[in-house]
C-alpha positions as CSV (number, residue, x, y, z in Angstrom):
1,M,103.6,108.3,83.7
2,A,106.3,110.8,85.1
3,F,104.6,113.7,83.3
4,I,101.4,112.8,84.4
5,V,102.7,112.5,88.2
6,L,104.5,116.0,87.5
7,L,101.0,117.4,85.8
8,A,99.2,115.9,89.1
9,F,101.7,117.8,91.3
10,I,101.4,121.1,89.7
11,L,97.4,121.1,89.2
12,V,96.3,119.5,92.5
13,P,97.3,122.3,94.0
14,I,96.1,124.9,92.0
15,V,92.5,123.3,92.1
16,E,92.7,123.1,95.9
17,I,93.7,126.8,96.1
18,S,91.0,128.0,94.3
19,V,88.5,125.9,96.3
20,F,89.5,127.2,99.6
21,I,89.3,130.7,98.2
22,E,85.9,129.9,97.2
23,V,84.8,128.4,100.1
24,G,86.7,130.7,102.3
25,G,84.8,133.2,100.8
26,R,81.4,131.8,101.4
27,I,81.1,130.6,104.7
28,G,84.3,132.3,105.9
29,M,87.9,131.4,107.0
30,W,87.6,129.5,110.2
31,S,84.3,127.5,109.4
32,T,86.6,126.5,106.4
33,I,89.6,125.8,108.6
34,G,87.0,123.8,110.9
35,I,85.7,121.7,107.9
36,V,88.9,120.6,106.9
37,I,89.8,119.6,110.1
38,L,86.9,117.8,110.9
39,T,87.4,116.1,107.7
40,A,90.8,114.7,108.9
41,V,89.3,113.6,111.9
42,I,86.3,111.5,110.3
43,G,88.6,110.1,107.8
44,T,90.9,108.9,110.7
45,A,88.3,107.2,112.8
46,M,86.7,105.7,109.4
47,L,90.2,104.2,108.2
48,R,90.4,102.6,111.7
49,Q,87.0,101.1,111.3
50,Q,87.7,99.7,107.5
51,G,91.1,99.2,107.8
52,L,90.5,96.7,111.0
53,S,87.7,95.3,108.7
54,V,89.8,94.7,105.9
55,L,92.7,92.9,108.2
56,F,90.3,90.8,109.5
57,R,89.0,89.8,106.1
58,I,92.6,88.9,104.9
59,Q,93.0,86.7,108.0
60,E,90.0,84.8,107.3
61,N,90.7,84.1,103.4
62,L,94.4,83.3,104.5
63,Q,93.4,81.1,107.3
64,A,90.9,79.4,104.6
65,N,93.7,79.1,101.9
66,R,92.1,81.6,99.5
67,M,93.7,84.4,98.1
68,P,92.3,87.7,99.6
69,V,92.8,90.0,96.1
70,Q,89.9,92.0,97.2
71,E,90.9,92.9,100.3
72,L,94.4,93.6,99.1
73,F,93.2,96.0,97.1
74,D,90.7,97.5,99.3
75,G,93.5,98.0,102.1
76,V,95.6,99.9,99.1
77,C,92.4,102.1,98.6
78,L,92.0,102.7,102.4
79,V,95.8,103.9,102.6
80,I,95.4,106.2,99.4
81,A,92.1,107.3,101.2
82,G,93.8,108.7,104.8
83,A,96.6,110.1,102.9
84,L,93.8,112.3,101.0
85,L,91.7,113.1,104.1
86,L,94.9,113.9,106.0
87,T,96.0,116.2,102.8
88,P,94.2,119.9,103.7
89,G,91.8,120.4,100.9
90,F,88.3,119.5,99.3
91,V,88.9,118.0,96.1
92,T,91.1,115.3,97.9
93,D,88.8,114.9,100.4
94,A,86.1,113.9,98.3
95,I,88.4,111.4,96.3
96,G,89.3,109.8,100.1
97,F,85.5,109.9,100.9
98,A,84.4,108.3,97.9
99,L,87.5,105.2,98.6
100,F,85.9,104.7,101.8
101,V,82.8,103.3,100.2
102,P,83.0,99.4,98.9
103,P,80.8,99.9,95.9
104,F,83.2,102.4,94.5
105,R,86.1,100.2,95.4
106,R,84.5,97.3,93.5
107,W,83.6,99.6,90.4
108,L,87.4,101.0,90.6
109,A,88.6,97.4,90.9
110,G,86.4,96.3,88.1
111,E,87.7,99.2,85.7
112,I,91.3,98.4,86.4
113,G,91.1,94.7,86.2
114,K,89.3,95.6,82.8
115,R,92.4,97.8,81.4
116,V,94.8,95.3,83.0
117,M,93.3,92.3,80.9
118,A,92.6,94.1,77.8
119,R,96.2,95.0,77.9
120,A,97.7,91.2,79.1
121,E,97.7,87.9,77.9
122,V,96.8,85.5,80.6
123,H,98.0,82.0,80.6
124,Y,97.6,79.5,83.5
125,T,98.2,75.8,84.8
126,H,95.6,74.4,87.4
127,Q,97.1,71.6,90.2
128,T,94.8,70.2,92.8
129,Y,96.3,70.2,96.1
130,S,94.9,70.3,99.7
131,T,95.8,70.5,103.5
132,G,96.8,67.8,104.7
133,P,99.1,67.2,107.8
134,G,102.5,69.0,108.5
135,P,103.0,72.5,107.0
136,R,102.8,71.9,103.2
137,P,99.8,71.2,101.1
138,Q,98.7,67.8,100.0
139,P,97.4,67.0,96.7
140,G,93.4,67.5,96.8
141,G,92.5,71.0,96.4
142,P,92.8,73.8,93.5
143,V,95.9,75.6,93.3
144,I,96.4,77.8,90.1
145,D,99.7,78.8,88.9
146,G,99.6,81.6,86.3
147,E,101.7,84.2,84.3
148,F,100.9,87.3,82.3
149,R,102.9,89.5,79.8
150,D,101.7,93.1,78.9
151,V,101.1,93.3,75.0
152,T,100.9,96.6,73.2
153,D,98.3,97.4,70.5
154,E,100.5,95.7,67.5
155,D,100.0,92.4,69.4
156,L,96.6,93.0,69.6
157,E,96.2,93.3,65.5
158,T,98.0,90.1,65.5
159,P,95.7,86.9,65.3
160,P,95.3,85.1,68.6
161,D,96.9,81.6,67.1
162,H,100.0,83.4,66.0
163,R,100.1,85.4,69.2
164,L,100.6,82.2,71.5
165,G,103.0,80.6,69.3
166,G,100.6,78.4,67.5
167,G,100.4,78.1,63.6
168,T,100.8,81.0,61.2
169,P,98.9,84.2,60.4
170,K,95.7,84.2,58.6
171,D,97.6,85.4,55.9
172,G,99.7,82.4,55.2
173,K,103.2,83.9,55.8
174,S,105.2,83.5,58.7
175,D,107.6,85.6,60.8
């Protein structure tokens, strides 16, 4: 992971400088600088509008006793988009603007979710609660308590019953 971050810190500026040189050579230095400033201003306005929208949706979900998972993911994407749009560069601006598009964020959340679920075992229990008088939940509505653990590729080769602690492997040998 540290290697990937180091590589990004080296490659992103090189790519951005190359694109700046190419764009500046085609449309001129002042036009290039103007576009960079314009994208920062537009990005700030979009961040304010979409950020407030996400905050309102988070508040609505919390008031309805729902976990605002998608809204929290959207919020993280918007913070990253804002940082990318304030960073001078055309490539970072393109990625930043893509993060402002809700269908792209949903697709990205799905892809990240697939990767997490492919590497994790998820166990959950279900208990029913509802809101009643007083500050604590009362029995009657859904509450899910869960836990997961990251599994390695070796764990994926082990039959599921054995991984979960039930039974023995299919070859009849036990650990």
